[in-house]
N, CA, C and O atoms as CSV, one atom per row, in Angstrom:
chain,resi,resn,atom,element,x,y,z
A,1,MET,N,N,107.989,150.870,80.554
A,1,MET,CA,C,109.037,151.714,81.103
A,1,MET,C,C,108.513,153.145,81.263
A,1,MET,O,O,107.849,153.673,80.371
A,2,VAL,N,N,108.806,153.744,82.367
A,2,VAL,CA,C,108.378,155.112,82.648
A,2,VAL,C,C,109.590,156.027,82.584
A,2,VAL,O,O,110.658,155.698,83.100
A,3,ASP,N,N,109.417,157.165,81.954
A,3,ASP,CA,C,110.511,158.127,81.855
A,3,ASP,C,C,110.703,158.878,83.160
A,3,ASP,O,O,109.782,159.023,83.964
A,4,GLU,N,N,111.924,159.349,83.344
A,4,GLU,CA,C,112.281,160.154,84.509
A,4,GLU,C,C,112.246,161.630,84.111
A,4,GLU,O,O,112.509,161.986,82.963
A,5,ILE,N,N,111.923,162.464,85.067
A,5,ILE,CA,C,111.978,163.909,84.867
A,5,ILE,C,C,112.857,164.484,85.967
A,5,ILE,O,O,112.773,164.062,87.121
A,6,THR,N,N,113.686,165.433,85.616
A,6,THR,CA,C,114.555,166.056,86.607
A,6,THR,C,C,113.803,167.169,87.331
A,6,THR,O,O,112.766,167.644,86.870
A,7,VAL,N,N,114.339,167.565,88.452
A,7,VAL,CA,C,113.765,168.665,89.221
A,7,VAL,C,C,113.744,169.940,88.376
A,7,VAL,O,O,112.765,170.687,88.388
A,8,GLU,N,N,114.817,170.178,87.655
A,8,GLU,CA,C,114.908,171.387,86.827
A,8,GLU,C,C,113.830,171.410,85.748
A,8,GLU,O,O,113.212,172.446,85.499
A,9,THR,N,N,113.610,170.268,85.113
A,9,THR,CA,C,112.575,170.202,84.078
A,9,THR,C,C,111.188,170.363,84.686
A,9,THR,O,O,110.327,171.030,84.113
A,10,LEU,N,N,110.976,169.755,85.840
A,10,LEU,CA,C,109.681,169.916,86.501
A,10,LEU,C,C,109.429,171.375,86.845
A,10,LEU,O,O,108.299,171.848,86.725
A,11,GLU,N,N,110.451,172.089,87.267
A,11,GLU,CA,C,110.322,173.533,87.544
A,11,GLU,C,C,109.784,174.246,86.313
A,11,GLU,O,O,108.871,175.066,86.418
A,12,GLU,N,N,110.343,173.940,85.147
A,12,GLU,CA,C,109.891,174.566,83.898
A,12,GLU,C,C,108.461,174.147,83.574
A,12,GLU,O,O,107.627,174.976,83.212
A,13,TRP,N,N,108.191,172.856,83.709
A,13,TRP,CA,C,106.859,172.334,83.386
A,13,TRP,C,C,105.772,172.944,84.244
A,13,TRP,O,O,104.645,173.113,83.778
A,14,LYS,N,N,106.081,173.281,85.491
A,14,LYS,CA,C,105.061,173.837,86.380
A,14,LYS,C,C,104.446,175.095,85.786
A,14,LYS,O,O,103.294,175.423,86.068
A,15,TYR,N,N,105.214,175.794,84.967
A,15,TYR,CA,C,104.720,177.034,84.370
A,15,TYR,C,C,104.292,176.843,82.917
A,15,TYR,O,O,103.418,177.561,82.431
A,16,GLU,N,N,104.889,175.896,82.231
A,16,GLU,CA,C,104.608,175.707,80.810
A,16,GLU,C,C,103.529,174.662,80.532
A,16,GLU,O,O,102.703,174.848,79.638
A,17,ARG,N,N,103.531,173.565,81.292
A,17,ARG,CA,C,102.649,172.436,80.979
A,17,ARG,C,C,101.661,172.116,82.082
A,17,ARG,O,O,100.763,171.299,81.878
A,18,ASP,N,N,101.799,172.733,83.242
A,18,ASP,CA,C,100.913,172.520,84.382
A,18,ASP,C,C,100.654,171.035,84.648
A,18,ASP,O,O,99.522,170.570,84.522
A,19,PRO,N,N,101.703,170.290,85.015
A,19,PRO,CA,C,101.530,168.851,85.232
A,19,PRO,C,C,100.696,168.547,86.472
A,19,PRO,O,O,100.625,169.341,87.409
A,20,PHE,N,N,100.073,167.383,86.447
A,20,PHE,CA,C,99.356,166.863,87.604
A,20,PHE,C,C,100.399,166.126,88.428
A,20,PHE,O,O,100.867,165.061,88.026
A,21,ILE,N,N,100.766,166.681,89.571
A,21,ILE,CA,C,101.822,166.115,90.409
A,21,ILE,C,C,101.181,165.312,91.528
A,21,ILE,O,O,100.425,165.841,92.342
A,22,ILE,N,N,101.502,164.012,91.552
A,22,ILE,CA,C,100.962,163.119,92.562
A,22,ILE,C,C,102.080,162.759,93.531
A,22,ILE,O,O,103.104,162.202,93.136
A,23,ASP,N,N,101.873,163.079,94.793
A,23,ASP,CA,C,102.818,162.745,95.850
A,23,ASP,C,C,102.273,161.518,96.560
A,23,ASP,O,O,101.222,161.582,97.197
A,24,ILE,N,N,102.987,160.395,96.454
A,24,ILE,CA,C,102.473,159.137,97.007
A,24,ILE,C,C,102.935,158.878,98.436
A,24,ILE,O,O,102.671,157.808,98.984
A,25,ARG,N,N,103.616,159.836,99.043
A,25,ARG,CA,C,104.094,159.648,100.420
A,25,ARG,C,C,102.927,159.658,101.410
A,25,ARG,O,O,101.813,160.070,101.084
A,26,ALA,N,N,103.213,159.201,102.606
A,26,ALA,CA,C,102.208,159.200,103.677
A,26,ALA,C,C,101.749,160.635,103.957
A,26,ALA,O,O,102.529,161.575,103.806
A,27,PRO,N,N,100.491,160.804,104.362
A,27,PRO,CA,C,99.965,162.144,104.621
A,27,PRO,C,C,100.818,162.971,105.584
A,27,PRO,O,O,100.931,164.185,105.414
A,28,GLU,N,N,101.414,162.338,106.584
A,28,GLU,CA,C,102.232,163.087,107.548
A,28,GLU,C,C,103.448,163.717,106.855
A,28,GLU,O,O,103.799,164.866,107.123
A,29,LYS,N,N,104.077,162.960,105.972
A,29,LYS,CA,C,105.231,163.487,105.247
A,29,LYS,C,C,104.798,164.594,104.290
A,29,LYS,O,O,105.487,165.605,104.149
A,30,PHE,N,N,103.668,164.402,103.642
A,30,PHE,CA,C,103.138,165.415,102.728
A,30,PHE,C,C,102.874,166.718,103.474
A,30,PHE,O,O,103.223,167.796,102.992
A,31,LYS,N,N,102.257,166.618,104.647
A,31,LYS,CA,C,101.954,167.809,105.444
A,31,LYS,C,C,103.218,168.517,105.912
A,31,LYS,O,O,103.233,169.738,106.071
A,32,ALA,N,N,104.271,167.751,106.128
A,32,ALA,CA,C,105.538,168.341,106.584
A,32,ALA,C,C,106.248,169.112,105.475
A,32,ALA,O,O,107.104,169.951,105.754
A,33,GLY,N,N,105.900,168.834,104.230
A,33,GLY,CA,C,106.495,169.542,103.106
A,33,GLY,C,C,106.185,168.831,101.807
A,33,GLY,O,O,106.242,167.604,101.730
A,34,HIS,N,N,105.857,169.608,100.783
A,34,HIS,CA,C,105.532,169.018,99.488
A,34,HIS,C,C,105.719,170.047,98.374
A,34,HIS,O,O,105.876,171.242,98.625
A,35,ILE,N,N,105.699,169.560,97.160
A,35,ILE,CA,C,105.812,170.424,95.987
A,35,ILE,C,C,104.497,171.178,95.824
A,35,ILE,O,O,103.417,170.590,95.887
A,36,GLN,N,N,104.603,172.480,95.614
A,36,GLN,CA,C,103.414,173.315,95.448
A,36,GLN,C,C,102.521,172.756,94.337
A,36,GLN,O,O,103.014,172.359,93.281
A,37,LYS,N,N,101.241,172.727,94.572
A,37,LYS,CA,C,100.208,172.259,93.663
A,37,LYS,C,C,100.161,170.742,93.511
A,37,LYS,O,O,99.418,170.229,92.674
A,38,SER,N,N,100.948,170.014,94.314
A,38,SER,CA,C,100.879,168.552,94.229
A,38,SER,C,C,99.684,168.046,95.021
A,38,SER,O,O,99.195,168.712,95.933
A,39,LYS,N,N,99.225,166.861,94.657
A,39,LYS,CA,C,98.086,166.240,95.320
A,39,LYS,C,C,98.593,164.992,96.024
A,39,LYS,O,O,99.327,164.196,95.437
A,40,ASN,N,N,98.207,164.823,97.262
A,40,ASN,CA,C,98.636,163.663,98.030
A,40,ASN,C,C,97.674,162.504,97.806
A,40,ASN,O,O,96.521,162.544,98.235
A,41,ILE,N,N,98.164,161.476,97.128
A,41,ILE,CA,C,97.441,160.218,96.976
A,41,ILE,C,C,98.422,159.134,97.401
A,41,ILE,O,O,99.205,158.650,96.582
A,42,PRO,N,N,98.386,158.746,98.684
A,42,PRO,CA,C,99.336,157.747,99.174
A,42,PRO,C,C,99.312,156.469,98.336
A,42,PRO,O,O,98.285,156.089,97.774
A,43,MET,N,N,100.450,155.832,98.272
A,43,MET,CA,C,100.587,154.626,97.445
A,43,MET,C,C,99.506,153.602,97.745
A,43,MET,O,O,98.982,152.975,96.825
A,44,ASN,N,N,99.160,153.419,99.017
A,44,ASN,CA,C,98.152,152.411,99.363
A,44,ASN,C,C,96.742,152.797,98.911
A,44,ASN,O,O,95.838,151.962,98.957
A,45,GLU,N,N,96.535,154.038,98.478
A,45,GLU,CA,C,95.231,154.475,97.983
A,45,GLU,C,C,95.205,154.618,96.459
A,45,GLU,O,O,94.140,154.759,95.858
A,46,LEU,N,N,96.379,154.580,95.847
A,46,LEU,CA,C,96.471,154.846,94.411
A,46,LEU,C,C,95.680,153.846,93.582
A,46,LEU,O,O,94.972,154.243,92.656
A,47,VAL,N,N,95.781,152.581,93.888
A,47,VAL,CA,C,95.064,151.555,93.123
A,47,VAL,C,C,93.563,151.825,93.158
A,47,VAL,O,O,92.884,151.705,92.138
A,48,GLN,N,N,93.048,152.186,94.323
A,48,GLN,CA,C,91.616,152.461,94.453
A,48,GLN,C,C,91.215,153.711,93.674
A,48,GLN,O,O,90.087,153.796,93.187
A,49,GLN,N,N,92.112,154.672,93.550
A,49,GLN,CA,C,91.803,155.941,92.901
A,49,GLN,C,C,91.871,155.887,91.377
A,49,GLN,O,O,91.275,156.728,90.703
A,50,ILE,N,N,92.580,154.922,90.834
A,50,ILE,CA,C,92.799,154.897,89.377
A,50,ILE,C,C,91.494,154.950,88.598
A,50,ILE,O,O,91.367,155.752,87.673
A,51,ASP,N,N,90.534,154.127,88.944
A,51,ASP,CA,C,89.279,154.077,88.193
A,51,ASP,C,C,88.267,155.129,88.632
A,51,ASP,O,O,87.241,155.315,87.979
A,52,ARG,N,N,88.547,155.809,89.722
A,52,ARG,CA,C,87.575,156.755,90.278
A,52,ARG,C,C,87.760,158.191,89.814
A,52,ARG,O,O,86.955,159.058,90.154
A,53,ARG,N,N,88.789,158.449,89.057
A,53,ARG,CA,C,89.041,159.840,88.704
A,53,ARG,C,C,89.478,159.964,87.259
A,53,ARG,O,O,89.891,158.993,86.625
A,54,GLU,N,N,89.378,161.185,86.754
A,54,GLU,CA,C,89.931,161.499,85.445
A,54,GLU,C,C,91.318,162.068,85.699
A,54,GLU,O,O,91.504,162.913,86.574
A,55,TRP,N,N,92.279,161.602,84.932
A,55,TRP,CA,C,93.668,161.984,85.151
A,55,TRP,C,C,94.077,163.081,84.181
A,55,TRP,O,O,93.974,162.926,82.964
A,56,GLU,N,N,94.536,164.176,84.733
A,56,GLU,CA,C,95.066,165.261,83.922
A,56,GLU,C,C,96.463,164.858,83.487
A,56,GLU,O,O,97.167,164.173,84.230
A,57,GLU,N,N,96.872,165.266,82.312
A,57,GLU,CA,C,98.194,164.891,81.809
A,57,GLU,C,C,98.979,166.147,81.457
A,57,GLU,O,O,98.367,167.138,81.057
A,58,PRO,N,N,100.283,166.158,81.583
A,58,PRO,CA,C,101.134,165.059,82.010
A,58,PRO,C,C,101.034,164.815,83.517
A,58,PRO,O,O,100.634,165.690,84.284
A,59,ILE,N,N,101.405,163.612,83.909
A,59,ILE,CA,C,101.377,163.190,85.310
A,59,ILE,C,C,102.811,162.998,85.776
A,59,ILE,O,O,103.598,162.314,85.121
A,60,VAL,N,N,103.149,163.604,86.910
A,60,VAL,CA,C,104.467,163.418,87.519
A,60,VAL,C,C,104.237,162.820,88.902
A,60,VAL,O,O,103.476,163.362,89.704
A,61,VAL,N,N,104.903,161.694,89.172
A,61,VAL,CA,C,104.726,160.992,90.440
A,61,VAL,C,C,105.965,161.218,91.305
A,61,VAL,O,O,107.098,161.152,90.829
A,62,VAL,N,N,105.716,161.489,92.604
A,62,VAL,CA,C,106.780,161.850,93.546
A,62,VAL,C,C,106.689,160.981,94.800
A,62,VAL,O,O,105.597,160.695,95.292
A,63,CYS,N,N,107.852,160.567,95.310
A,63,CYS,CA,C,107.955,159.933,96.626
A,63,CYS,C,C,109.176,160.551,97.301
A,63,CYS,O,O,109.643,161.606,96.872
A,64,ASP,N,N,109.695,159.925,98.332
A,64,ASP,CA,C,110.864,160.480,99.023
A,64,ASP,C,C,112.101,160.554,98.136
A,64,ASP,O,O,112.732,161.606,98.026
A,65,ILE,N,N,112.448,159.426,97.501
A,65,ILE,CA,C,113.715,159.377,96.760
A,65,ILE,C,C,113.571,158.942,95.304
A,65,ILE,O,O,114.576,158.800,94.608
A,66,GLY,N,N,112.363,158.731,94.837
A,66,GLY,CA,C,112.143,158.389,93.438
A,66,GLY,C,C,112.058,156.908,93.136
A,66,GLY,O,O,111.998,156.531,91.966
A,67,GLU,N,N,112.052,156.055,94.146
A,67,GLU,CA,C,111.971,154.609,93.912
A,67,GLU,C,C,110.517,154.114,93.933
A,67,GLU,O,O,110.062,153.505,92.964
A,68,ALA,N,N,109.799,154.365,95.003
A,68,ALA,CA,C,108.398,153.929,95.088
A,68,ALA,C,C,107.553,154.640,94.032
A,68,ALA,O,O,106.617,154.058,93.482
A,69,SER,N,N,107.883,155.884,93.755
A,69,SER,CA,C,107.123,156.626,92.750
A,69,SER,C,C,107.326,156.040,91.354
A,69,SER,O,O,106.438,156.140,90.507
A,70,ARG,N,N,108.486,155.430,91.106
A,70,ARG,CA,C,108.710,154.768,89.812
A,70,ARG,C,C,107.710,153.620,89.656
A,70,ARG,O,O,107.145,153.430,88.579
A,71,GLN,N,N,107.496,152.868,90.712
A,71,GLN,CA,C,106.521,151.773,90.660
A,71,GLN,C,C,105.109,152.313,90.467
A,71,GLN,O,O,104.328,151.765,89.690
A,72,ALA,N,N,104.788,153.384,91.175
A,72,ALA,CA,C,103.461,153.992,91.039
A,72,ALA,C,C,103.255,154.542,89.633
A,72,ALA,O,O,102.166,154.421,89.072
A,73,ALA,N,N,104.286,155.139,89.067
A,73,ALA,CA,C,104.197,155.665,87.708
A,73,ALA,C,C,103.970,154.532,86.712
A,73,ALA,O,O,103.190,154.677,85.771
A,74,ARG,N,N,104.640,153.421,86.913
A,74,ARG,CA,C,104.431,152.252,86.038
A,74,ARG,C,C,102.987,151.762,86.139
A,74,ARG,O,O,102.370,151.404,85.136
A,75,LEU,N,N,102.466,151.752,87.350
A,75,LEU,CA,C,101.082,151.337,87.552
A,75,LEU,C,C,100.138,152.258,86.779
A,75,LEU,O,O,99.249,151.784,86.071
A,76,LEU,N,N,100.327,153.555,86.913
A,76,LEU,CA,C,99.481,154.509,86.193
A,76,LEU,C,C,99.633,154.359,84.683
A,76,LEU,O,O,98.644,154.383,83.950
A,77,ALA,N,N,100.870,154.204,84.220
A,77,ALA,CA,C,101.126,154.088,82.783
A,77,ALA,C,C,100.501,152.832,82.182
A,77,ALA,O,O,100.214,152.793,80.985
A,78,SER,N,N,100.291,151.813,83.001
A,78,SER,CA,C,99.698,150.570,82.501
A,78,SER,C,C,98.173,150.628,82.432
A,78,SER,O,O,97.540,149.736,81.866
A,79,HIS,N,N,97.590,151.665,83.000
A,79,HIS,CA,C,96.127,151.782,83.015
A,79,HIS,C,C,95.626,152.189,81.636
A,79,HIS,O,O,96.204,153.062,80.988
A,80,GLU,N,N,94.568,151.562,81.201
A,80,GLU,CA,C,94.054,151.799,79.847
A,80,GLU,C,C,93.582,153.233,79.593
A,80,GLU,O,O,93.592,153.681,78.447
A,81,ALA,N,N,93.179,153.947,80.614
A,81,ALA,CA,C,92.659,155.305,80.428
A,81,ALA,C,C,93.754,156.377,80.457
A,81,ALA,O,O,93.472,157.563,80.288
A,82,ILE,N,N,94.999,155.956,80.672
A,82,ILE,CA,C,96.097,156.910,80.785
A,82,ILE,C,C,97.115,156.635,79.692
A,82,ILE,O,O,97.533,155.494,79.496
A,83,ASP,N,N,97.510,157.674,78.986
A,83,ASP,CA,C,98.536,157.554,77.952
A,83,ASP,C,C,99.892,157.371,78.644
A,83,ASP,O,O,100.361,158.268,79.344
A,84,ALA,N,N,100.506,156.227,78.448
A,84,ALA,CA,C,101.773,155.900,79.119
A,84,ALA,C,C,102.870,156.922,78.827
A,84,ALA,O,O,103.765,157.117,79.649
A,85,ASP,N,N,102.811,157.568,77.679
A,85,ASP,CA,C,103.836,158.556,77.313
A,85,ASP,C,C,103.710,159.859,78.090
A,85,ASP,O,O,104.552,160.746,77.953
A,86,THR,N,N,102.674,159.981,78.897
A,86,THR,CA,C,102.472,161.221,79.648
A,86,THR,C,C,102.703,161.046,81.144
A,86,THR,O,O,102.382,161.938,81.929
A,87,VAL,N,N,103.257,159.905,81.544
A,87,VAL,CA,C,103.514,159.625,82.957
A,87,VAL,C,C,105.017,159.679,83.207
A,87,VAL,O,O,105.799,159.045,82.497
A,88,TRP,N,N,105.412,160.442,84.222
A,88,TRP,CA,C,106.822,160.662,84.534
A,88,TRP,C,C,107.088,160.403,86.007
A,88,TRP,O,O,106.207,160.579,86.848
A,89,ASN,N,N,108.294,159.990,86.309
A,89,ASN,CA,C,108.742,159.818,87.689
A,89,ASN,C,C,109.754,160.921,87.992
A,89,ASN,O,O,110.649,161.181,87.188
A,90,LEU,N,N,109.614,161.570,89.150
A,90,LEU,CA,C,110.569,162.612,89.530
A,90,LEU,C,C,111.853,161.960,90.024
A,90,LEU,O,O,111.870,161.311,91.070
A,91,SER,N,N,112.909,162.136,89.274
A,91,SER,CA,C,114.214,161.579,89.621
A,91,SER,C,C,114.715,162.189,90.935
A,91,SER,O,O,114.810,163.409,91.069
A,92,GLY,N,N,115.031,161.327,91.894
A,92,GLY,CA,C,115.520,161.798,93.188
A,92,GLY,C,C,114.414,162.145,94.164
A,92,GLY,O,O,114.685,162.397,95.338
A,93,GLY,N,N,113.165,162.164,93.701
A,93,GLY,CA,C,112.015,162.385,94.557
A,93,GLY,C,C,111.964,163.747,95.246
A,93,GLY,O,O,112.614,164.705,94.829
A,94,TYR,N,N,111.173,163.796,96.310
A,94,TYR,CA,C,110.979,165.048,97.048
A,94,TYR,C,C,112.289,165.552,97.634
A,94,TYR,O,O,112.508,166.761,97.712
A,95,ARG,N,N,113.158,164.644,98.044
A,95,ARG,CA,C,114.443,165.073,98.608
A,95,ARG,C,C,115.239,165.886,97.598
A,95,ARG,O,O,115.834,166.905,97.950
A,96,ALA,N,N,115.254,165.443,96.346
A,96,ALA,CA,C,115.955,166.194,95.301
A,96,ALA,C,C,115.288,167.554,95.086
A,96,ALA,O,O,115.969,168.563,94.907
A,97,TRP,N,N,113.960,167.573,95.106
A,97,TRP,CA,C,113.218,168.832,94.955
A,97,TRP,C,C,113.575,169.807,96.073
A,97,TRP,O,O,113.871,170.977,95.834
A,98,LYS,N,N,113.537,169.294,97.289
A,98,LYS,CA,C,113.824,170.150,98.459
A,98,LYS,C,C,115.261,170.668,98.413
A,98,LYS,O,O,115.511,171.839,98.698
A,99,GLN,N,N,116.191,169.806,98.060
A,99,GLN,CA,C,117.601,170.217,97.976
A,99,GLN,C,C,117.783,171.267,96.888
A,99,GLN,O,O,118.550,172.213,97.065
A,100,HIS,N,N,117.105,171.117,95.796
A,100,HIS,CA,C,117.173,172.089,94.697
A,100,HIS,C,C,116.638,173.454,95.120
A,100,HIS,O,O,117.141,174.488,94.681
A,101,ARG,N,N,115.635,173.453,95.958
A,101,ARG,CA,C,114.972,174.704,96.378
A,101,ARG,C,C,115.751,175.424,97.483
A,101,ARG,O,O,115.511,176.606,97.728
A,102,GLU,N,N,116.676,174.735,98.151
A,102,GLU,CA,C,117.403,175.362,99.274
A,102,GLU,C,C,118.582,176.168,98.795
A,102,GLU,O,O,119.297,176.757,99.606
């Protein structure tokens, strides 16, 4: 099970904990708008990237509405090199983030 993080908490974490924010949306959507300091690793590339990189923690995974990112977060949390307690899903996804910022 992966924990959820709210937009408000992520706002605080950006300054206190410097999370590694992974945006799994398609590159076109990422280019159209994304959370500052997030890294675009589309869902179809995530599996290939897991073993190729060192993961900074905590990890927050983002998609449009928080559904696909929940699956991606579970995938990351199941990886032996990643502490499952440090992987979070952004509740409501990028849409919630954008609405919060407006």
